[in-house]
N, C-alpha and C positions, 0 to 999 in steps of 0.2 A: 175747216178740216182740222182734225186733231190727230197728230201722229203718236203712236204708242206701240210698245212691244209687250207681248205676253208670253212667258216661257215657264217651263217646269210644271210640276204637279204637287199638290199638298195644300197646306194652309196658305191663304192669300197674303202677300206682302206687297205694299205699295211703295214705290221709290219716287221721291220728289227732288228734282235738281235745284241748284241755286241760280241766282241771277246771272244772265249771260251764258249759262251753260245749257245743256240739253240732256235728254236721256242717254245720249252716247257717252257722256262723261261718267255715267254710272254703269256702263255696260259690263265692266269687269266684275263689279259687285253683284250685278244681276246674274251673271253667269255662275258665280260662286253660290249664291243663294238658291238658284233654280235647281240645284241638285237635290234640295229637300223641300222646296216651297214653290207655289205658283206665284211668280213675280211679275208685277205690272209696273212698267216704267213709262211715264207719259211725258211728252214735250208740252210744257205748259204754254198756253196761248202767247204767241209772240216770240217763241224760241224754237230752235230746231226746225222740224218739219211742220209745225202747227201754225196756223194763220194768226196774225196779230189781231187783238180786239179792235173793233171800230172806234172805240173811245178809250180814254185813259182809265186804267183799273187801279184798285188798291187790293190789299190782302182779302178784304171781304168779298170782292168780286171774284177773285181766284178761288176762294172757299166755296162760293156758290157754284162756280164752274165745276169744281171737283165733285160736289154732290150730284149735280146733273149728269156729269160724265160717268160716274160709277153706276148711277141708276140706269143710264142708257145701255151700258154694257151688261147689266143684270148680273153683276158679280156680287158675291156675298161680302159682308162687312170684312174689311181687312183684319187679319190677325195682328199685323204690325204695319206701322208706317215708318219709313226711313226718310228723313229729310236732311239735305245738306244745305248749309248756309241759309239763303232766303227760303229754300224749300222747307227747312225746319221751322222757320218763323211762320210760314204759311200753315204748316201742320198744327202748330200751337194755336194759332188764331182760328183755324177751321174747327178744331176739336172744341175750343171754348165756345164757339158759336153753335155747335151742334151740327155743322155741315159735314163733319167727318168724325168717325168713331173707329177705334181699334182697341184691341186688348193690350197692345204694347206699343211704345213709342221710342224710336232711336233718333237722336239729334246729333248730327255730325257738324262740328264747327258752326253751329246755328247762330244766326244774327237775330236782330229784333230787340236788343237792348239799346235804345236810342237816346237815353238820357245824357249821354256824353259822347265824345269822339267826333265833334263837328268837322274837324280837319280831315279825319279819316273818310267821312261821308263825301266831302268835296272831292277827295282823291278818287274814291269809288265812282262818283258821277263822271269825272273826266275819263276814267278808264272805260266805263261802260259806253260812253258816247263814241269812243274810238273802236268799240267792238273787241276790246282786249280783256274784259273783266275776268273771263274764265281762265286766262293763262298767265296773267301778269305776276302772280306770286309763285308760280311753279318753278322748280329747278329747270335750268336750261335744257337738260336732257329730255324733259317731258313737254316743254312749252310748244315747240313747233308741231309736234305730233298731235297734241291735244287740240291746238288751234285749227289744224287742218280738219280733224274729225268733226269739230263742233260747227265750223263756219263755212266749209266748202259748199254744203247743200243750201244753206240759208242765204249765203251772200255776205260780203264784208260790211254791208250797210244795214244789217238787220236792226241794230240798236239806234240807227239814225232815223228810223221811222218816228215822226213827231209824237204820236200817241204813246210810243214806248218810252220816249224821254219823259213825258209827263207821268206815265205809269211809274217809272223809276222814282221820280220825285215824291209821288204819293206813297209808294211802298216804304221808302226810307224814313218817312215821317212817322210811321206807325210803330209804336212801342208795344210789345206784346208781353211785358212783364206781368201785368195784371191778369192776362189770359193764362199765363203759365201757372199762376196760383190756383187756377181752377182745374188743372190737369190732375186726374186721380188714377191714372194708369201707370203701371211700372214703366220707368223711363231710363234709358241708357244715354249718357252724354259722352261724346268723344271729342276732345279738343286738343289742339296742338300747342306745344309750349312756346313756339316762336311765330305764331300766326299774326301777321301785321294787319290783317283785315278784321278778324273777329278774335279778340284776345282771350286767353285762357280765363281771365277775370270774368268775362261774360258767362263762361261755362260754370264758374263757381256761383255766379248770381242765380242762374237757372237751377243749379243744384240746391240752393237754399229755398227757392220758390216752389219747386216741384217736390212734394213730399215723397220720401222714399226713393228718390232718384239716385243713380249711381254715376259718378264721374270718373272717366278714364282719360289719361293723358298720353300723348305720343309726341315724339320729336317732330320737328319740321314745321311746315306752313299750313296754308288754308285748306288744301286739297288732301285731307288726311287719308281718304279712301284710295287715292292714286299714289301717294308717297309711301303708304304702308298698307298695301292691299291685303296681304295675308293676315296681318295683325288686326286690322279693322274688321275684316270678314270673320275672323275667329271670335272677336269680341261679340259681334252681332249674333253669330250662330250659337254661341254659348248663352247669351242673354235670351234668345228665342227658345232655347231648350230643345 
């Protein structure tokens, strides 16, 4: 079973959440964009209300899932894809493979630059196993509220499922920098200045790799769309035109 929400009317926009998150973490952004677009937010397999895959997956498996899922829904090609963190890395990989296509791409604090930061990945792994990855970098005023929204339905042991632990290991080994070089769509990059998970330097790397891309920076940490909802939604809507 795959859980998703579809709202609004207009050109289709696909939202992809990050590791340990779910479509609920993008609900505010979905509401903003649904005023002018048809917005699809999906819980990727193993997160939120969607069943975990029977075996461990990597980004290629998730890319194949996206292709089959969109075909099953019989939706038109997305006008834009918005990916946060690992969702952005998935979007890059899926578009490079041809499993996903869109006229425009928006990458929010997107991961996938794996050539450095081994210590950071170890920390991420520990946080994910404890089921705290989606909330650990948020200011305290957001943390408990978001944690309840993301994990109450799925259960606190969601990321303790063995195949999801192996999926995490496989995903964080995949570097999508070469895939980013093949992106030929207008791309908006939004990164935070003090993100301890995915540094602004990674955004600058993608800015160099994706021709014609535009990098915007905001203050704060990893969940840019939650810490600066109006600013980020405004940047996206301006970019989408």
